[in-house]
C-alpha positions in Angstrom: 0.0 0.0 0.0 2.9 2.4 0.8 4.4 1.7 -2.6 1.2 2.7 -4.4 0.9 5.9 -2.3 4.5 6.8 -3.1 4.0 6.2 -6.8 0.8 8.2 -6.9 2.2 11.1 -4.9 5.3 11.3 -7.0 3.5 11.5 -10.4 2.7 15.2 -10.3 6.3 16.0 -9.3 7.6 13.9 -12.1 5.2 15.6 -14.6 6.2 19.1 -13.3 9.9 18.3 -13.6 9.5 16.9 -17.2 7.6 20.0 -18.2 10.2 22.3 -16.7 12.9 20.5 -18.8 10.8 20.8 -22.0 9.5 24.4 -21.3 12.1 26.1 -19.1 11.1 29.7 -20.1 7.4 29.2 -19.2 8.4 27.5 -16.0 10.6 30.5 -15.0 7.8 33.0 -15.7 5.0 30.9 -14.1 3.2 33.1 -11.6 5.4 36.1 -12.4 3.8 37.3 -15.6 1.2 39.3 -13.7 3.9 41.5 -12.2 5.0 43.0 -15.5 3.1 45.0 -18.2 4.7 43.7 -21.4 4.5 40.1 -22.4 8.0 39.9 -24.1 9.9 38.9 -21.0 12.9 36.8 -21.7 14.9 35.0 -18.9 18.7 34.8 -19.4 20.3 31.7 -20.9 22.0 31.0 -17.6 18.6 30.9 -15.8 17.3 28.5 -18.5 20.3 26.2 -18.2 20.1 26.3 -14.4 16.4 25.4 -14.5 17.0 22.4 -16.8 19.9 21.2 -14.7 18.0 21.4 -11.5 15.0 19.7 -13.1 17.2 16.8 -14.4 18.8 16.4 -11.0 15.4 16.4 -9.3 14.0 13.9 -11.8 17.0 11.6 -11.1 16.5 12.0 -7.3 12.8 11.3 -7.5 13.5 8.3 -9.6 16.0 7.0 -7.1 13.4 7.5 -4.3 10.8 5.6 -6.2 13.1 2.8 -6.9 14.1 2.7 -3.2 10.5 2.5 -2.1 9.4 0.1 -4.7 12.1 -2.5 -4.0 
């Protein structure tokens, strides 16, 4: 039962991390677009790389946690 709960609870986190790897610009501006008047906000390339790297590391970590709990 614990294995099923861990798997179900981790699915939204996995989906959010995958989406942040695929769409890092939108992830960086999520919730912040209302603070600015113009819509042509562009995050720096370093911020995009950082977001992707953190998402990949988080995805690997979550994968290891799931494997640990499912074995």
